[in-house]
DOTI-920241 format. One record per atom (N, C-alpha, C, O, CB): residue in three letters; atom name; x, y, z. Coordinates in nm, 3 decimals, padded with zeros to 5 digits, always signed. Glycine has a CB too. Layout:
+------+------+---------+---------+---------+
! resn ! name !       u !       v !       w !
+------+------+---------+---------+---------+
!  ala !   CA !       X !       Y !       Z !
...
+------+------+---------+---------+---------+
END
This chain:
+------+------+---------+---------+---------+
! resn ! name !       u !       v !       w !
+------+------+---------+---------+---------+
!  unk !    N ! -05.758 ! +04.878 ! +06.935 !
!  unk !   CA ! -05.634 ! +04.926 ! +06.880 !
!  unk !    C ! -05.519 ! +04.849 ! +06.948 !
!  unk !    O ! -05.513 ! +04.840 ! +07.070 !
!  unk !   CB ! -05.618 ! +05.081 ! +06.900 !
!  unk !    N ! -05.432 ! +04.795 ! +06.867 !
!  unk !   CA ! -05.319 ! +04.722 ! +06.920 !
!  unk !    C ! -05.219 ! +04.817 ! +06.984 !
!  unk !    O ! -05.214 ! +04.934 ! +06.949 !
!  unk !   CB ! -05.252 ! +04.640 ! +06.810 !
!  unk !    N ! -05.138 ! +04.765 ! +07.079 !
!  unk !   CA ! -05.041 ! +04.853 ! +07.145 !
!  unk !    C ! -04.939 ! +04.914 ! +07.048 !
!  unk !    O ! -04.887 ! +05.022 ! +07.075 !
!  unk !   CB ! -04.968 ! +04.775 ! +07.252 !
!  unk !    N ! -04.910 ! +04.847 ! +06.940 !
!  unk !   CA ! -04.809 ! +04.900 ! +06.847 !
!  unk !    C ! -04.865 ! +05.006 ! +06.754 !
!  unk !    O ! -04.787 ! +05.079 ! +06.692 !
!  unk !   CB ! -04.751 ! +04.788 ! +06.765 !
!  unk !    N ! -04.995 ! +05.018 ! +06.743 !
!  unk !   CA ! -05.055 ! +05.111 ! +06.648 !
!  unk !    C ! -05.019 ! +05.255 ! +06.682 !
!  unk !    O ! -04.982 ! +05.332 ! +06.593 !
!  unk !   CB ! -05.207 ! +05.095 ! +06.645 !
!  unk !    N ! -05.030 ! +05.292 ! +06.809 !
!  unk !   CA ! -04.996 ! +05.429 ! +06.848 !
!  unk !    C ! -04.848 ! +05.459 ! +06.827 !
!  unk !    O ! -04.812 ! +05.569 ! +06.785 !
!  unk !   CB ! -05.033 ! +05.453 ! +06.995 !
!  unk !    N ! -04.764 ! +05.361 ! +06.855 !
!  unk !   CA ! -04.621 ! +05.380 ! +06.835 !
!  unk !    C ! -04.588 ! +05.396 ! +06.688 !
!  unk !    O ! -04.503 ! +05.477 ! +06.651 !
!  unk !   CB ! -04.542 ! +05.264 ! +06.895 !
!  unk !    N ! -04.653 ! +05.318 ! +06.602 !
!  unk !   CA ! -04.632 ! +05.331 ! +06.457 !
!  unk !    C ! -04.680 ! +05.466 ! +06.406 !
!  unk !    O ! -04.612 ! +05.529 ! +06.325 !
!  unk !   CB ! -04.704 ! +05.218 ! +06.382 !
!  unk !    N ! -04.795 ! +05.511 ! +06.453 !
!  unk !   CA ! -04.847 ! +05.641 ! +06.411 !
!  unk !    C ! -04.757 ! +05.755 ! +06.458 !
!  unk !    O ! -04.736 ! +05.851 ! +06.385 !
!  unk !   CB ! -04.989 ! +05.662 ! +06.464 !
!  unk !    N ! -04.705 ! +05.744 ! +06.579 !
!  unk !   CA ! -04.614 ! +05.846 ! +06.629 !
!  unk !    C ! -04.484 ! +05.847 ! +06.548 !
!  unk !    O ! -04.429 ! +05.954 ! +06.522 !
!  unk !   CB ! -04.583 ! +05.821 ! +06.778 !
!  unk !    N ! -04.436 ! +05.731 ! +06.509 !
!  unk !   CA ! -04.314 ! +05.725 ! +06.429 !
!  unk !    C ! -04.335 ! +05.783 ! +06.290 !
!  unk !    O ! -04.247 ! +05.850 ! +06.236 !
!  unk !   CB ! -04.265 ! +05.581 ! +06.417 !
!  unk !    N ! -04.451 ! +05.757 ! +06.232 !
!  unk !   CA ! -04.484 ! +05.815 ! +06.102 !
!  unk !    C ! -04.493 ! +05.966 ! +06.112 !
!  unk !    O ! -04.442 ! +06.038 ! +06.027 !
!  unk !   CB ! -04.616 ! +05.757 ! +06.047 !
!  unk !    N ! -04.559 ! +06.016 ! +06.218 !
!  unk !   CA ! -04.570 ! +06.160 ! +06.237 !
!  unk !    C ! -04.432 ! +06.224 ! +06.256 !
!  unk !    O ! -04.404 ! +06.330 ! +06.200 !
!  unk !   CB ! -04.660 ! +06.192 ! +06.357 !
!  unk !    N ! -04.346 ! +06.159 ! +06.334 !
!  unk !   CA ! -04.210 ! +06.209 ! +06.353 !
!  unk !    C ! -04.136 ! +06.214 ! +06.221 !
!  unk !    O ! -04.067 ! +06.312 ! +06.192 !
!  unk !   CB ! -04.135 ! +06.123 ! +06.454 !
!  unk !    N ! -04.149 ! +06.109 ! +06.143 !
!  unk !   CA ! -04.080 ! +06.102 ! +06.015 !
!  unk !    C ! -04.126 ! +06.212 ! +05.920 !
!  unk !    O ! -04.043 ! +06.277 ! +05.856 !
!  unk !   CB ! -04.102 ! +05.965 ! +05.950 !
!  unk !    N ! -04.255 ! +06.234 ! +05.911 !
!  unk !   CA ! -04.309 ! +06.337 ! +05.822 !
!  unk !    C ! -04.267 ! +06.476 ! +05.868 !
!  unk !    O ! -04.224 ! +06.558 ! +05.787 !
!  unk !   CB ! -04.463 ! +06.327 ! +05.815 !
!  unk !    N ! -04.279 ! +06.502 ! +05.998 !
!  unk !   CA ! -04.241 ! +06.634 ! +06.049 !
!  unk !    C ! -04.091 ! +06.659 ! +06.035 !
!  unk !    O ! -04.051 ! +06.770 ! +06.000 !
!  unk !   CB ! -04.282 ! +06.647 ! +06.196 !
!  unk !    N ! -04.009 ! +06.558 ! +06.060 !
!  unk !   CA ! -03.865 ! +06.572 ! +06.047 !
!  unk !    C ! -03.828 ! +06.601 ! +05.902 !
!  unk !    O ! -03.746 ! +06.689 ! +05.874 !
!  unk !   CB ! -03.792 ! +06.445 ! +06.096 !
!  unk !    N ! -03.889 ! +06.527 ! +05.809 !
!  unk !   CA ! -03.859 ! +06.547 ! +05.667 !
!  unk !    C ! -03.903 ! +06.686 ! +05.622 !
!  unk !    O ! -03.829 ! +06.754 ! +05.551 !
!  unk !   CB ! -03.927 ! +06.440 ! +05.582 !
!  unk !    N ! -04.022 ! +06.727 ! +05.661 !
!  unk !   CA ! -04.069 ! +06.861 ! +05.622 !
!  unk !    C ! -03.979 ! +06.970 ! +05.678 !
!  unk !    O ! -03.948 ! +07.066 ! +05.609 !
!  unk !   CB ! -04.213 ! +06.882 ! +05.671 !
!  unk !    N ! -03.937 ! +06.954 ! +05.802 !
!  unk !   CA ! -03.848 ! +07.054 ! +05.862 !
!  unk !    C ! -03.714 ! +07.060 ! +05.788 !
!  unk !    O ! -03.663 ! +07.169 ! +05.763 !
!  unk !   CB ! -03.825 ! +07.023 ! +06.009 !
!  unk !    N ! -03.658 ! +06.945 ! +05.755 !
!  unk !   CA ! -03.529 ! +06.944 ! +05.686 !
!  unk !    C ! -03.540 ! +07.003 ! +05.545 !
!  unk !    O ! -03.451 ! +07.076 ! +05.501 !
!  unk !   CB ! -03.476 ! +06.800 ! +05.679 !
!  unk !    N ! -03.648 ! +06.971 ! +05.474 !
!  unk !   CA ! -03.666 ! +07.027 ! +05.339 !
!  unk !    C ! -03.688 ! +07.177 ! +05.348 !
!  unk !    O ! -03.635 ! +07.253 ! +05.266 !
!  unk !   CB ! -03.786 ! +06.960 ! +05.267 !
!  unk !    N ! -03.764 ! +07.222 ! +05.448 !
!  unk !   CA ! -03.791 ! +07.364 ! +05.463 !
!  unk !    C ! -03.666 ! +07.442 ! +05.502 !
!  unk !    O ! -03.648 ! +07.556 ! +05.460 !
!  unk !   CB ! -03.900 ! +07.385 ! +05.567 !
!  unk !    N ! -03.579 ! +07.379 ! +05.583 !
!  unk !   CA ! -03.462 ! +07.452 ! +05.633 !
!  unk !    C ! -03.345 ! +07.455 ! +05.534 !
!  unk !    O ! -03.247 ! +07.526 ! +05.558 !
!  unk !   CB ! -03.417 ! +07.391 ! +05.761 !
!  unk !    N ! -03.353 ! +07.379 ! +05.425 !
!  unk !   CA ! -03.245 ! +07.384 ! +05.326 !
!  unk !    C ! -03.261 ! +07.508 ! +05.240 !
!  unk !    O ! -03.371 ! +07.560 ! +05.222 !
!  unk !   CB ! -03.245 ! +07.256 ! +05.239 !
!  unk !    N ! -03.150 ! +07.554 ! +05.186 !
!  unk !   CA ! -03.153 ! +07.675 ! +05.104 !
!  unk !    C ! -03.193 ! +07.648 ! +04.960 !
!  unk !    O ! -03.256 ! +07.732 ! +04.895 !
!  unk !   CB ! -03.017 ! +07.742 ! +05.105 !
!  unk !    N ! -03.158 ! +07.529 ! +04.909 !
!  unk !   CA ! -03.190 ! +07.498 ! +04.769 !
!  unk !    C ! -03.291 ! +07.384 ! +04.763 !
!  unk !    O ! -03.288 ! +07.292 ! +04.845 !
!  unk !   CB ! -03.061 ! +07.462 ! +04.691 !
!  unk !    N ! -03.379 ! +07.391 ! +04.665 !
!  unk !   CA ! -03.482 ! +07.290 ! +04.649 !
!  unk !    C ! -03.458 ! +07.210 ! +04.521 !
!  unk !    O ! -03.537 ! +07.217 ! +04.427 !
!  unk !   CB ! -03.622 ! +07.355 ! +04.647 !
!  unk !    N ! -03.350 ! +07.137 ! +04.519 !
!  unk !   CA ! -03.325 ! +07.050 ! +04.404 !
!  unk !    C ! -03.377 ! +06.910 ! +04.436 !
!  unk !    O ! -03.388 ! +06.872 ! +04.552 !
!  unk !   CB ! -03.174 ! +07.046 ! +04.368 !
!  unk !    N ! -03.409 ! +06.833 ! +04.332 !
!  unk !   CA ! -03.472 ! +06.702 ! +04.349 !
!  unk !    C ! -03.384 ! +06.604 ! +04.423 !
!  unk !    O ! -03.433 ! +06.524 ! +04.503 !
!  unk !   CB ! -03.510 ! +06.645 ! +04.216 !
!  unk !    N ! -03.254 ! +06.609 ! +04.398 !
!  unk !   CA ! -03.163 ! +06.515 ! +04.465 !
!  unk !    C ! -03.164 ! +06.538 ! +04.616 !
!  unk !    O ! -03.165 ! +06.442 ! +04.694 !
!  unk !   CB ! -03.020 ! +06.530 ! +04.409 !
!  unk !    N ! -03.163 ! +06.663 ! +04.657 !
!  unk !   CA ! -03.166 ! +06.693 ! +04.799 !
!  unk !    C ! -03.296 ! +06.650 ! +04.865 !
!  unk !    O ! -03.295 ! +06.598 ! +04.976 !
!  unk !   CB ! -03.146 ! +06.840 ! +04.821 !
!  unk !    N ! -03.407 ! +06.671 ! +04.796 !
!  unk !   CA ! -03.536 ! +06.632 ! +04.851 !
!  unk !    C ! -03.546 ! +06.480 ! +04.863 !
!  unk !    O ! -03.598 ! +06.429 ! +04.962 !
!  unk !   CB ! -03.651 ! +06.686 ! +04.764 !
!  unk !    N ! -03.495 ! +06.407 ! +04.762 !
!  unk !   CA ! -03.499 ! +06.261 ! +04.768 !
!  unk !    C ! -03.412 ! +06.210 ! +04.882 !
!  unk !    O ! -03.452 ! +06.119 ! +04.955 !
!  unk !   CB ! -03.453 ! +06.201 ! +04.633 !
!  unk !    N ! -03.292 ! +06.267 ! +04.897 !
!  unk !   CA ! -03.202 ! +06.225 ! +05.004 !
!  unk !    C ! -03.264 ! +06.254 ! +05.141 !
!  unk !    O ! -03.257 ! +06.170 ! +05.230 !
!  unk !   CB ! -03.065 ! +06.295 ! +04.992 !
!  unk !    N ! -03.324 ! +06.371 ! +05.158 !
!  unk !   CA ! -03.387 ! +06.403 ! +05.285 !
!  unk !    C ! -03.509 ! +06.316 ! +05.313 !
!  unk !    O ! -03.537 ! +06.284 ! +05.429 !
!  unk !   CB ! -03.427 ! +06.550 ! +05.287 !
!  unk !    N ! -03.581 ! +06.276 ! +05.209 !
!  unk !   CA ! -03.695 ! +06.187 ! +05.227 !
!  unk !    C ! -03.648 ! +06.049 ! +05.274 !
!  unk !    O ! -03.708 ! +05.991 ! +05.364 !
!  unk !   CB ! -03.774 ! +06.174 ! +05.097 !
!  unk !    N ! -03.543 ! +05.999 ! +05.213 !
!  unk !   CA ! -03.487 ! +05.869 ! +05.256 !
!  unk !    C ! -03.437 ! +05.879 ! +05.400 !
!  unk !    O ! -03.459 ! +05.787 ! +05.480 !
!  unk !   CB ! -03.372 ! +05.824 ! +05.161 !
!  unk !    N ! -03.371 ! +05.988 ! +05.432 !
!  unk !   CA ! -03.325 ! +06.007 ! +05.570 !
!  unk !    C ! -03.442 ! +06.019 ! +05.667 !
!  unk !    O ! -03.432 ! +05.972 ! +05.780 !
!  unk !   CB ! -03.237 ! +06.132 ! +05.578 !
!  unk !    N ! -03.550 ! +06.080 ! +05.625 !
!  unk !   CA ! -03.669 ! +06.090 ! +05.709 !
!  unk !    C ! -03.731 ! +05.954 ! +05.736 !
!  unk !    O ! -03.777 ! +05.927 ! +05.846 !
!  unk !   CB ! -03.772 ! +06.180 ! +05.645 !
!  unk !    N ! -03.732 ! +05.868 ! +05.634 !
!  unk !   CA ! -03.783 ! +05.732 ! +05.653 !
!  unk !    C ! -03.695 ! +05.657 ! +05.752 !
!  unk !    O ! -03.745 ! +05.589 ! +05.841 !
!  unk !   CB ! -03.789 ! +05.656 ! +05.518 !
!  unk !    N ! -03.564 ! +05.670 ! +05.735 !
!  unk !   CA ! -03.472 ! +05.604 ! +05.829 !
!  unk !    C ! -03.488 ! +05.660 ! +05.971 !
!  unk !    O ! -03.477 ! +05.585 ! +06.068 !
!  unk !   CB ! -03.327 ! +05.621 ! +05.781 !
!  unk !    N ! -03.512 ! +05.790 ! +05.983 !
!  unk !   CA ! -03.534 ! +05.850 ! +06.114 !
!  unk !    C ! -03.662 ! +05.796 ! +06.179 !
!  unk !    O ! -03.665 ! +05.773 ! +06.299 !
!  unk !   CB ! -03.541 ! +06.003 ! +06.103 !
!  unk !    N ! -03.767 ! +05.776 ! +06.100 !
!  unk !   CA ! -03.891 ! +05.720 ! +06.152 !
!  unk !    C ! -03.874 ! +05.577 ! +06.199 !
!  unk !    O ! -03.925 ! +05.538 ! +06.304 !
!  unk !   CB ! -04.000 ! +05.727 ! +06.048 !
!  unk !    N ! -03.801 ! +05.497 ! +06.120 !
!  unk !   CA ! -03.776 ! +05.358 ! +06.159 !
!  unk !    C ! -03.689 ! +05.356 ! +06.285 !
!  unk !    O ! -03.714 ! +05.276 ! +06.376 !
!  unk !   CB ! -03.706 ! +05.280 ! +06.044 !
!  unk !    N ! -03.589 ! +05.442 ! +06.290 !
!  unk !   CA ! -03.504 ! +05.450 ! +06.408 !
!  unk !    C ! -03.582 ! +05.492 ! +06.532 !
!  unk !    O ! -03.558 ! +05.441 ! +06.641 !
!  unk !   CB ! -03.390 ! +05.546 ! +06.385 !
!  unk !    N ! -03.674 ! +05.585 ! +06.515 !
!  unk !   CA ! -03.759 ! +05.629 ! +06.625 !
!  unk !    C ! -03.844 ! +05.513 ! +06.675 !
!  unk !    O ! -03.858 ! +05.494 ! +06.796 !
!  unk !   CB ! -03.848 ! +05.747 ! +06.582 !
!  unk !    N ! -03.902 ! +05.437 ! +06.585 !
!  unk !   CA ! -03.985 ! +05.322 ! +06.623 !
!  unk !    C ! -03.903 ! +05.219 ! +06.700 !
!  unk !    O ! -03.946 ! +05.169 ! +06.804 !
!  unk !   CB ! -04.048 ! +05.258 ! +06.499 !
!  unk !    N ! -03.784 ! +05.187 ! +06.649 !
!  unk !   CA ! -03.701 ! +05.086 ! +06.715 !
!  unk !    C ! -03.654 ! +05.136 ! +06.852 !
!  unk !    O ! -03.656 ! +05.060 ! +06.949 !
!  unk !   CB ! -03.578 ! +05.051 ! +06.627 !
!  unk !    N ! -03.613 ! +05.261 ! +06.860 !
!  unk !   CA ! -03.565 ! +05.316 ! +06.987 !
!  unk !    C ! -03.677 ! +05.320 ! +07.092 !
!  unk !    O ! -03.655 ! +05.283 ! +07.207 !
!  unk !   CB ! -03.508 ! +05.457 ! +06.966 !
!  unk !    N ! -03.795 ! +05.365 ! +07.053 !
!  unk !   CA ! -03.905 ! +05.372 ! +07.149 !
!  unk !    C ! -03.953 ! +05.233 ! +07.189 !
!  unk !    O ! -03.989 ! +05.212 ! +07.305 !
!  unk !   CB ! -04.020 ! +05.453 ! +07.090 !
!  unk !    N ! -03.954 ! +05.140 ! +07.096 !
!  unk !   CA ! -03.992 ! +05.003 ! +07.129 !
!  unk !    C ! -03.893 ! +04.944 ! +07.229 !
!  unk !    O ! -03.933 ! +04.878 ! +07.325 !
!  unk !   CB ! -03.997 ! +04.916 ! +07.001 !
!  unk !    N ! -03.764 ! +04.968 ! +07.208 !
!  unk !   CA ! -03.661 ! +04.921 ! +07.300 !
!  unk !    C ! -03.676 ! +04.987 ! +07.437 !
!  unk !    O ! -03.664 ! +04.921 ! +07.540 !
!  unk !   CB ! -03.521 ! +04.948 ! +07.242 !
!  unk !    N ! -03.702 ! +05.117 ! +07.438 !
!  unk !   CA ! -03.717 ! +05.190 ! +07.564 !
!  unk !    C ! -03.839 ! +05.141 ! +07.641 !
!  unk !    O ! -03.833 ! +05.127 ! +07.763 !
!  unk !   CB ! -03.729 ! +05.341 ! +07.539 !
!  unk !    N ! -03.948 ! +05.113 ! +07.572 !
!  unk !   CA ! -04.067 ! +05.063 ! +07.640 !
!  unk !    C ! -04.042 ! +04.926 ! +07.700 !
!  unk !    O ! -04.091 ! +04.895 ! +07.809 !
!  unk !   CB ! -04.185 ! +05.056 ! +07.544 !
!  unk !    N ! -03.965 ! +04.841 ! +07.629 !
!  unk !   CA ! -03.932 ! +04.710 ! +07.685 !
!  unk !    C ! -03.844 ! +04.724 ! +07.809 !
!  unk !    O ! -03.859 ! +04.648 ! +07.904 !
!  unk !   CB ! -03.862 ! +04.623 ! +07.581 !
!  unk !    N ! -03.752 ! +04.820 ! +07.809 !
!  unk !   CA ! -03.666 ! +04.842 ! +07.925 !
!  unk !    C ! -03.746 ! +04.891 ! +08.046 !
!  unk !    O ! -03.716 ! +04.856 ! +08.160 !
!  unk !   CB ! -03.556 ! +04.942 ! +07.892 !
!  unk !    N ! -03.849 ! +04.973 ! +08.020 !
!  unk !   CA ! -03.931 ! +05.026 ! +08.128 !
!  unk !    C ! -04.041 ! +04.929 ! +08.170 !
!  unk !    O ! -04.118 ! +04.958 ! +08.261 !
!  unk !   CB ! -03.993 ! +05.157 ! +08.087 !
!  unk !    N ! -04.047 ! +04.814 ! +08.104 !
!  unk !   CA ! -04.146 ! +04.710 ! +08.130 !
!  unk !    C ! -04.290 ! +04.761 ! +08.116 !
!  unk !    O ! -04.378 ! +04.726 ! +08.194 !
!  unk !   CB ! -04.126 ! +04.653 ! +08.270 !
!  unk !    N ! -04.311 ! +04.843 ! +08.015 !
!  unk !   CA ! -04.445 ! +04.886 ! +07.980 !
!  unk !    C ! -04.510 ! +04.776 ! +07.898 !
!  unk !    O ! -04.443 ! +04.679 ! +07.864 !
!  unk !   CB ! -04.444 ! +05.022 ! +07.903 !
!  unk !    N ! -04.637 ! +04.788 ! +07.864 !
!  unk !   CA ! -04.703 ! +04.682 ! +07.787 !
!  unk !    C ! -04.622 ! +04.645 ! +07.663 !
!  unk !    O ! -04.565 ! +04.731 ! +07.597 !
!  unk !   CB ! -04.844 ! +04.726 ! +07.746 !
!  unk !    N ! -04.617 ! +04.517 ! +07.632 !
!  unk !   CA ! -04.536 ! +04.471 ! +07.520 !
!  unk !    C ! -04.584 ! +04.529 ! +07.388 !
!  unk !    O ! -04.701 ! +04.563 ! +07.372 !
!  unk !   CB ! -04.538 ! +04.319 ! +07.512 !
!  unk !    N ! -04.491 ! +04.540 ! +07.294 !
!  unk !   CA ! -04.525 ! +04.595 ! +07.163 !
!  unk !    C ! -04.565 ! +04.486 ! +07.066 !
!  unk !    O ! -04.588 ! +04.514 ! +06.949 !
!  unk !   CB ! -04.409 ! +04.674 ! +07.106 !
!  unk !    N ! -04.574 ! +04.363 ! +07.111 !
!  unk !   CA ! -04.611 ! +04.253 ! +07.024 !
!  unk !    C ! -04.760 ! +04.237 ! +07.006 !
!  unk !    O ! -04.804 ! +04.155 ! +06.925 !
!  unk !   CB ! -04.555 ! +04.127 ! +07.077 !
!  unk !    N ! -04.841 ! +04.313 ! +07.078 !
!  unk !   CA ! -04.985 ! +04.307 ! +07.064 !
!  unk !    C ! -05.053 ! +04.209 ! +07.158 !
!  unk !    O ! -05.175 ! +04.196 ! +07.154 !
!  unk !   CB ! -05.019 ! +04.272 ! +06.926 !
!  unk !    N ! -04.978 ! +04.139 ! +07.242 !
!  unk !   CA ! -05.036 ! +04.043 ! +07.337 !
!  unk !    C ! -05.030 ! +04.101 ! +07.477 !
!  unk !    O ! -04.935 ! +04.171 ! +07.512 !
!  unk !   CB ! -04.962 ! +03.906 ! +07.331 !
!  unk !    N ! -05.128 ! +04.071 ! +07.555 !
!  unk !   CA ! -05.135 ! +04.121 ! +07.690 !
!  unk !    C ! -05.070 ! +04.022 ! +07.787 !
!  unk !    O ! -05.076 ! +03.901 ! +07.766 !
!  unk !   CB ! -05.279 ! +04.148 ! +07.730 !
!  unk !    N ! -05.009 ! +04.074 ! +07.891 !
!  unk !   CA ! -04.949 ! +03.988 ! +07.993 !
!  unk !    C ! -05.047 ! +03.951 ! +08.103 !
!  unk !    O ! -05.015 ! +03.871 ! +08.190 !
!  unk !   CB ! -04.828 ! +04.057 ! +08.053 !
!  unk !    N ! -05.165 ! +04.008 ! +08.100 !
!  unk !   CA ! -05.263 ! +03.983 ! +08.206 !
!  unk !    C ! -05.308 ! +03.838 ! +08.205 !
!  unk !    O ! -05.333 ! +03.780 ! +08.099 !
!  unk !   CB ! -05.385 ! +04.077 ! +08.191 !
!  unk !    N ! -05.318 ! +03.782 ! +08.322 !
!  unk !   CA ! -05.364 ! +03.644 ! +08.336 !
!  unk !    C ! -05.499 ! +03.642 ! +08.401 !
!  unk !    O ! -05.536 ! +03.731 ! +08.477 !
!  unk !   CB ! -05.264 ! +03.559 ! +08.418 !
!  unk !    N ! -05.573 ! +03.537 ! +08.368 !
!  unk !   CA ! -05.698 ! +03.518 ! +08.438 !
!  unk !    C ! -05.814 ! +03.539 ! +08.359 !
!  unk !    O ! -05.926 ! +03.526 ! +08.408 !
!  unk !   CB ! -05.707 ! +03.600 ! +08.549 !
+------+------+---------+---------+---------+
END
């Protein structure tokens, strides 16, 4: 499993859970609202991926590019 796979799966899970929570917490279930919240959920997932990738690079954890820094 590549190092980015877990981060991508976590971002997808965050996006799905965030979208479900927002749709559930709204009072009206019209299609326009659901579509807007779905788009916002996708953007939240992408933002989560970018933020966590940036944070991991700042903490000097294994790179998210899939290559190992180990030599030898």
